C-alpha positions as CSV (number, residue, x, y, z in Angstrom):
1,I,0.0,0.0,0.0
2,Y,1.6,3.2,-1.2
3,D,1.5,6.4,0.7
4,L,3.9,8.5,-1.3
5,G,4.5,11.7,0.6
6,K,1.2,11.9,2.4
7,Y,2.0,9.8,5.5
8,A,-1.6,9.3,6.5
9,T,-2.2,7.9,9.9
10,I,-2.8,4.1,9.6
11,T,-4.4,2.1,12.3
12,N,-3.4,-1.6,12.2
13,V,-6.0,-3.6,14.2
14,G,-5.2,-7.2,15.0
15,S,-1.7,-7.1,13.5
16,V,-2.2,-7.2,9.7
17,T,1.0,-8.9,8.5
18,Y,3.3,-8.8,5.4
19,N,3.4,-11.9,3.2
20,A,5.5,-12.8,0.2
21,L,2.5,-13.8,-1.9
22,S,2.4,-11.5,-4.9
23,P,0.5,-11.1,-8.2
24,Y,3.9,-10.6,-9.9
25,A,6.4,-13.2,-10.9
26,A,9.6,-13.2,-8.8
27,P,11.9,-11.4,-8.8
28,T,10.2,-8.0,-8.8
29,P,10.4,-4.8,-6.8
30,H,6.6,-4.9,-6.5
31,G,6.4,-8.2,-4.6
32,G,4.6,-9.1,-1.5
33,S,1.3,-8.3,0.0
34,L,-0.5,-7.5,3.3
35,F,-2.5,-10.4,4.8
36,I,-5.8,-9.5,6.5
37,N,-7.1,-12.5,8.5
38,S,-10.7,-12.6,9.5
39,A,-10.0,-15.2,12.1
40,S,-8.2,-12.6,14.2
41,T,-10.4,-9.6,13.4
42,Q,-7.7,-7.8,11.5
43,Y,-8.2,-4.7,9.4
44,L,-6.4,-1.5,8.4
45,S,-8.0,1.9,8.7
46,Y,-6.6,5.2,7.4
47,S,-7.7,8.3,9.2
48,S,-9.7,10.9,7.3
49,D,-7.3,12.4,4.8
50,P,-7.5,15.0,2.0
51,A,-5.7,12.6,-0.4
52,F,-8.9,10.5,-0.3
53,G,-11.3,13.5,-0.8
54,F,-12.2,13.3,-4.5
55,G,-14.8,16.1,-4.4
56,T,-16.4,16.1,-7.9
57,G,-13.1,15.5,-9.7
58,D,-11.4,12.7,-11.5
59,F,-9.7,9.8,-9.6
60,T,-8.3,6.3,-9.8
61,V,-8.4,3.7,-7.1
62,E,-6.7,0.3,-7.9
63,G,-5.1,-2.7,-6.3
64,W,-4.5,-6.4,-6.4
65,F,-6.7,-8.7,-4.2
66,Y,-6.4,-12.4,-3.5
67,F,-9.4,-13.8,-1.6
68,N,-9.2,-16.8,0.8
69,N,-12.7,-17.1,2.1
70,L,-15.5,-15.6,0.1
71,Q,-18.5,-15.7,2.4
72,N,-21.0,-13.2,3.8
73,Q,-20.4,-9.7,2.6
74,L,-16.9,-8.4,1.8
75,W,-15.5,-4.9,1.6
76,P,-12.1,-5.1,-0.1
77,F,-11.8,-1.3,0.3
78,D,-14.2,1.3,1.6
79,F,-14.0,5.1,1.8
80,R,-16.9,5.5,4.2
81,S,-16.4,6.8,7.7
82,P,-17.6,5.3,10.9
83,G,-21.4,6.0,11.0
84,G,-24.3,5.3,8.8
85,I,-24.4,2.8,5.9
86,A,-25.6,5.3,3.2
87,Q,-22.8,7.7,2.7
88,V,-21.7,9.4,-0.5
89,K,-18.4,7.6,-0.5
90,P,-17.2,4.8,-2.9
91,A,-16.7,1.3,-1.7
92,I,-16.1,-2.1,-3.4
93,F,-18.6,-4.7,-2.2
94,I,-18.7,-8.4,-2.8
95,N,-22.1,-10.1,-2.3
96,G,-21.5,-13.3,-0.3
97,S,-24.4,-15.2,-1.8
98,N,-23.0,-15.1,-5.4
99,N,-19.5,-13.6,-4.9
100,Q,-20.4,-10.8,-7.4
101,I,-18.2,-7.7,-7.1
102,S,-19.8,-4.3,-7.3
103,L,-19.3,-0.5,-6.8
104,Y,-21.4,0.6,-3.8
105,I,-22.1,4.3,-3.2
106,N,-24.7,6.0,-0.8
107,G,-26.4,2.7,0.0
108,L,-26.9,1.5,-3.6
109,I,-25.1,-0.6,-6.1
110,Y,-24.1,1.4,-9.2
111,L,-22.0,-1.0,-11.3
112,Y,-21.9,-4.8,-11.2
113,G,-18.8,-6.8,-12.0
114,P,-18.1,-10.5,-12.5
115,N,-18.4,-13.3,-9.9
116,I,-15.0,-13.9,-8.3
117,Y,-13.4,-17.0,-6.7
118,N,-11.0,-17.9,-3.9
119,G,-7.4,-18.4,-4.7
120,I,-7.0,-16.1,-7.7
121,W,-5.4,-12.6,-7.9
122,Y,-7.8,-10.0,-9.1
123,H,-6.9,-6.5,-10.2
124,I,-9.8,-4.2,-9.2
125,A,-10.0,-0.5,-10.2
126,I,-12.5,2.3,-10.2
127,T,-12.1,5.5,-12.1
128,R,-14.0,8.7,-12.6
129,A,-13.2,10.9,-15.7
130,S,-15.3,14.0,-16.4
131,A,-18.2,12.7,-14.2
132,V,-18.2,9.2,-15.8
133,T,-17.3,6.4,-13.4
134,R,-16.2,2.9,-14.4
135,L,-15.5,-0.4,-12.6
136,Y,-12.7,-2.7,-13.9
137,V,-11.7,-6.2,-12.9
138,N,-8.5,-7.6,-14.5
139,G,-8.4,-4.8,-17.1
140,Q,-12.0,-5.4,-18.3
141,Q,-14.7,-2.7,-17.8
142,Y,-17.9,-4.1,-16.2
143,G,-21.4,-2.7,-15.8
144,G,-21.1,0.0,-18.4
145,V,-20.7,3.5,-17.0
146,F,-22.7,5.8,-14.9
147,T,-22.9,9.6,-14.8
148,D,-21.3,10.3,-11.4
149,T,-22.0,13.8,-10.2
150,F,-21.6,12.9,-6.5
151,D,-19.4,15.2,-4.4
152,Y,-17.2,12.8,-2.4
153,G,-16.0,15.5,-0.1
154,S,-12.7,17.1,0.7
155,S,-11.4,14.3,3.0
156,N,-12.3,10.7,3.5
157,Y,-11.3,7.6,5.5
158,L,-10.0,4.4,3.9
159,T,-10.6,0.9,5.4
160,F,-9.4,-2.6,4.3
161,G,-10.7,-5.8,5.8
162,T,-14.1,-4.7,7.1
163,S,-16.8,-2.3,6.5
164,G,-15.6,1.3,6.7
165,N,-18.9,2.6,8.2
166,G,-18.3,0.8,11.4
167,P,-15.6,-1.8,11.7
168,G,-16.9,-5.2,12.8
169,T,-18.3,-8.4,11.5
170,P,-18.0,-9.6,8.9
171,Y,-14.2,-9.3,8.9
172,N,-12.6,-10.3,5.6
173,N,-9.9,-12.8,4.7
174,Y,-7.6,-11.7,1.8
175,Y,-4.3,-10.4,0.6
176,V,-3.9,-6.9,-0.9
177,S,-0.9,-5.8,-3.0
178,N,0.1,-2.7,-4.9
179,F,-2.9,-0.6,-3.8
180,R,-2.9,3.1,-4.8
181,V,-5.2,6.1,-4.9
182,L,-4.7,8.8,-7.5
183,K,-6.6,12.0,-6.9
184,G,-7.3,14.2,-9.9
185,R,-6.5,11.6,-12.6
186,A,-8.4,8.8,-14.2
187,L,-5.8,6.3,-15.6
188,Y,-8.4,4.1,-17.4
189,T,-11.2,5.4,-19.6
190,T,-11.6,2.7,-22.3
191,T,-13.3,-0.7,-22.1
192,T,-10.1,-2.6,-21.6
193,F,-6.5,-2.0,-20.5
194,T,-3.4,-4.1,-19.9
């Protein structure tokens, strides 16, 4: 997880650990991942930070995820703050009944992605360019686009491993690698990328 120059305050609950598992073939300078273990109620939470406050501007959020135990509901990453469920903040949600990935904002699903499985690395990205938001899984755009005029505010939290609106069950069990947030720039705007 990169924090280039911002040095946001990170709370590591339950001792999230480094692991050598990586989506890249060795040797690579991008190797390794963080392991978030639901059995020991682990999660990471960044305090509210302007780097995560996208306002109405462009942005890219992307990372690699390797799921171990797809069940219940999962929140690979969530920009909501502790409080109510319906917040105008983006989150990636995985429905535990069918393992379908989706983009969740303000209490609603806006874009649906594919069903995913345990034991496979997935590159997940969301972008907004000129008020058009897209969801990508492994370089493929899913769910079309939606006109996104939401104002995501000037500062947001970021949570891995549990729901951002109030950490607690269900905790998630997965690896995350090479996660980054780009404020002010949409890296992907076509239907596919490599």
